C-alpha positions in Angstrom: 0.0 -0.1 0.1 2.9 2.3 0.8 4.0 1.8 -2.9 0.6 2.7 -4.0 0.5 5.9 -2.0 4.0 6.9 -3.2 2.9 6.2 -6.8 -0.3 8.2 -6.4 1.6 11.1 -4.8 4.4 10.9 -7.3 1.5 11.0 -10.2 -0.1 13.9 -8.2 3.2 15.9 -8.2 3.7 15.3 -11.7 0.2 16.5 -12.6 0.9 19.6 -10.4 4.1 20.3 -12.1 2.4 19.8 -15.5 -0.4 22.2 -14.5 2.3 24.9 -13.3 4.3 24.4 -16.4 1.2 24.8 -18.6 0.1 27.9 -16.7 3.7 29.5 -17.0 3.4 29.1 -20.8 -0.2 30.3 -21.0 1.3 33.4 -19.2 4.2 33.8 -21.5 2.0 33.3 -24.5 -0.2 36.2 -23.3 2.9 38.4 -22.8 4.1 37.6 -26.2 0.6 38.5 -27.7 0.7 41.9 -25.7 4.4 42.5 -27.0 3.4 41.6 -30.7 0.4 44.0 -30.6 2.7 46.6 -29.1 5.2 46.4 -31.6 2.6 46.2 -34.4 1.4 49.5 -32.9 5.0 50.9 -33.0 5.5 49.8 -36.4 2.4 51.1 -37.6 3.0 54.5 -35.9 6.5 54.5 -37.3 5.2 53.8 -40.8 2.8 56.6 -40.4 5.5 59.0 -39.4 7.9 57.6 -42.4 5.1 58.2 -44.8 4.3 61.6 -43.4 8.0 62.5 -43.7 8.1 61.1 -47.4 5.2 63.1 -48.3 6.6 66.4 -46.8 9.8 65.6 -48.7 7.9 65.0 -52.0 6.0 68.3 -51.5 9.1 70.3 -50.7 10.7 68.7 -53.8 7.9 69.8 -56.2 7.9 73.3 -54.5 11.7 73.6 -55.3 11.0 72.3 -58.8 8.3 74.9 -59.2 10.3 77.8 -57.8 13.3 76.8 -59.9 11.3 76.8 -63.1 9.8 80.3 -62.0 13.2 81.5 -61.4 14.6 80.3 -64.7 11.6 81.9 -66.5 12.2 85.3 -64.9 15.9 85.0 -65.5 15.3 84.1 -69.2 13.3 87.2 -69.8 15.3 89.6 -67.5 17.0 92.3 -69.4 19.4 92.7 -66.6 19.4 96.4 -67.1 19.1 99.1 -64.5 16.2 101.6 -64.6 12.6 101.5 -65.2 9.7 103.0 -63.3 6.1 101.7 -62.3 5.3 98.7 -64.7 8.5 98.8 -66.4 10.2 98.1 -63.0 7.9 95.3 -62.2 8.1 93.7 -65.5 11.8 93.6 -65.2 12.7 95.5 -68.3 15.2 98.2 -67.3 15.8 101.1 -69.7 19.2 102.1 -68.6 22.4 101.5 -70.9 24.1 100.0 -67.9 23.3 96.5 -66.6 22.3 95.8 -63.0 25.2 93.5 -62.6 27.7 92.9 -59.7 31.1 91.2 -60.3 32.3 89.4 -57.3 35.9 88.2 -56.7 35.5 84.9 -54.9 38.0 83.9 -52.0 39.6 81.3 -54.1 40.1 83.8 -57.0 37.3 82.9 -59.4 35.1 86.1 -60.5 31.3 85.6 -60.6 28.8 87.8 -62.0 25.4 88.3 -60.4 22.1 90.3 -61.6 20.6 92.3 -58.9 17.2 92.2 -60.6 16.7 88.4 -61.2 19.5 86.9 -59.0 21.0 85.1 -62.0 24.6 84.2 -61.5 27.5 83.4 -64.0 30.3 81.4 -63.1 33.5 80.4 -65.1 32.4 77.7 -67.3 28.9 78.8 -67.8 28.2 79.1 -71.7 25.0 80.5 -73.3 23.8 77.0 -74.1 23.9 76.0 -70.4 22.7 79.0 -68.8 19.1 79.9 -68.1 19.6 83.4 -69.4 21.0 82.5 -72.7 24.1 84.6 -71.8 27.4 83.1 -71.2 30.1 84.0 -68.5 32.4 85.6 -70.9 29.6 87.7 -72.4 28.3 88.6 -68.8 31.7 89.7 -67.7 31.8 92.2 -70.7 28.4 93.8 -70.1 28.7 97.5 -69.2 27.7 98.2 -65.6 28.6 101.2 -63.4 28.4 99.0 -60.2 31.7 98.6 -58.2 33.0 95.1 -58.0 33.2 93.5 -54.7 36.2 91.5 -53.6 37.2 89.0 -51.1 40.3 88.1 -49.2 42.0 85.2 -51.3 43.0 82.1 -49.9 44.2 78.7 -51.3 41.6 76.0 -52.1 41.8 72.7 -53.5 41.3 72.6 -57.1 39.1 69.6 -56.8 36.8 71.4 -54.4 36.4 74.3 -57.0 35.7 71.4 -59.8 32.9 70.0 -57.6 31.4 73.3 -56.8 31.2 73.8 -60.6 29.9 70.5 -61.4 27.1 71.1 -58.6 26.2 74.4 -60.2 25.9 72.9 -63.6 23.9 69.8 -62.3 21.3 72.2 -60.6 20.6 73.7 -64.1 20.5 70.0 -65.6 23.9 69.8 -67.3 26.9 67.3 -66.8 30.1 68.5 -65.5 31.5 69.2 -68.9 28.8 72.1 -69.2 27.6 71.0 -72.6 25.7 67.6 -72.0 22.1 68.0 -71.1 21.1 65.4 -68.2 18.0 63.7 -68.4 15.3 64.3 -65.8 16.8 61.8 -63.3 20.2 63.5 -63.5 18.8 67.1 -63.0 18.7 68.3 -59.3 
């Protein structure tokens, strides 16, 4: 009989251990379900934020594209001349024989030309074919102006850095670094 009681007690202990193990597994399973729901919510929230950020970025890119197109149109039709009153001033059709240009010597020794009416800039390497105004750098330098040239303290700069600056300016206008090859829609910045 003692053997029977021991067997019964051992079976009872085994059943209790199985019940406890089963309860622990059930609790772990509930905890995992809660974690899964939490992380699913977190992922959905992050996906929503990511989508919002991507939408905002796309809208900013579209706004930049529109503004660049407007600026290119303004620069193309600007006479770059001083003068004008009333509607003439608004229409950007100055009537003075002098041009409204500023020549500026950059710190690394390059000279750039800028129109004070339409903000067009001409840099070395710009040609009539790759500039929105249809006027190349050499021609812009020769346009008459009574504005004083500005200057800068010069310092040495890596020629590769200057080449990268030039390439970046050309890419903004949709041209390859050689200044002659028109980039496709994907290459234009």
